[in-house]
N, C-alpha and C positions, 0 to 999 in steps of 0.2 A: 750306348755301346760301351762295354767295359774295356779297360786297357788290354786285357788278355785277348779280346776279340779284335781290337785294333792291331795288336802285334801279329796275330794270326793272318789277318787280311793284308797287312803291310808286308809280311813275309812273302805272301803270294805275289804281291806287286813286285818286290825285289827279284824274286825268282823268275818272273816273267820278263822284266826289263833286262836282267843280266843273263837270261836263258841258262840258269843254274839252279837246279832243284836242291842243291846242297847248302844253299844259303840259310843260315839260322841267325836271326837278329836277337841282340841283347840291348838293354838300355844304353850300353857304352859303345855299341858299334858305330864306327866312323867310316868315312870314305877310304881311309888308309887300310881298313880291314877287308874291303871288298875289291877284288881285282876287277879292273875295268871301270871303276867309279870315277869318271872324269867329268868335265863340265857338260858334255853332251848327255851323258848318262844321267847326270843330276837333273837336267831339264826334263828328260824323259820320265824320271822318277816322280818329279813334282806333278807333271801333267797326269801321269797314271794314277797317282794318289788322289788328285783332285777328282778325277773321273770315278775312281773306286769308292771314295767316301762322300762324294757329292758336295764338296766344299771348294772354296777358292782361297788361295794363299796370296798375301801381299808380299812384295819384295822385302820389306823391312822385317816381316815375321820370319821369313826364310833365312835372312842374314843373321838372325839372332840364334839360330840353331847350332849346337855343338856336336850332337850325336843323335842317334835314333831315339833315345829316351826323350829328348826335347821335342823331336818330331811327333812322337806318339802323344805327348802332352798337348801339343798344338792341335793335333787332329781332334783329341778329346774335347778341348775347349770349343773348337769350331762346331763339333757335333752337338754340343750342349747349347750352342747359340751365344756363347760369350765372346 
């Protein structure tokens, strides 16, 4: 799965979780950039991403993320089996 494919699928996840088809993700997108991205929405995003991409995230992995770009790279590594 390419990074472009991950961004596309992850954008759909964000749009679904936040019920906002106007969300466009960039590598530098953070919680501060998305209205309503609070702790509950964060949990919903993680679970939805795990389901969408067929991966599981460890707490330590999630705590190291700073922006959507980091999240995309983590998903890519998981999909590659690393």
